[in-house]
C-alpha positions, 0 to 999 in steps of 0.5 A: 676333040669335041666342041663343048656347048652350053645351052641357055634356056628360060622355059620348057626346053624342047629345043634344048632337049632336041640339041642334047639328043642330037649332039649325043651322036655328033663327032663334032660337039657335045652339050656339057651344060644347061643354064637357066635364069628360072629355077622353076623352068622345066628345062632343068628337069629335062637336063636332069632326065638327060643327065646333063649338068645344069646351073641356075643364075639370077639377075645379079649374076647375069648383070655382073657375069664374071662368076658365070664366065668363070663357071663356063671356062672351068667346064671348057665351054667353047660355044654358047647356044641360046634356046628360048633364053629371054634376057639380053646377053651382057657385053662382058659375056659377049666379050668372053665368047666373041663370035661364039654365042648363037641364038634362034629366033622364030621369024625371018629377021629383021622382021618381028625381032627386038625386045619383047618379040618372042614365042607366041607374040611373034606368031600373032604378029605374023598372023595379024600382018597377014604374012604368007611366009615366016620361018626361023633365023639363026644368028650370032648374038651382039649387044642388042636383041636380034641384030647380030649377023645372020648365019641361016634362015629357013622359010615356010609358007603359011596362010594367015587367013586359015592358020591360027598363031598356034598352027604357025608356031607348030610349023616354025617349031618343026623348022627349029627342031630340024635345022638348029642342031645342024647349023650349030654343028656347022658353027662347031665345025668351024671352031674346030677348024680354027683351033 
């Protein structure tokens, strides 16, 4: 038996593709579905290229997620993984998957988290505040942005005087690609052990 994962993504989907490829070789979990809130998001093309089913949802379906929950349950989804998904997760969805929605944030929370803090906005803030370290935080999702319990953090040293926000982003992406699949797999293993 494997844990079935649904990935939620809003953008180009590099992390989503990395996760799909990683879990193709995993004995623990597999990616069954990719969900996006943007019909033009490149992650949907990646899903097609990778032969993974995808679904597009709109704002109304998100705010009243009963149909989405039904679609996830129909596919026997055990774990929801956010990979660059920008909408706040509604309480009804959290209630349907308690302790089973995980997110990655491109900074060391609680610093540089919260509404509006995503992507380059985070890296620009890190540079502007002359931080000498940054990194990633993988955490469970609760009803606010970036406040759920932390599962894993990894740091990288940076030089804010020499490094551009783009270079900082590259360093953080490297951590995301290396660690997010491994940490998600660890969470999936715990789900299997609990069943």
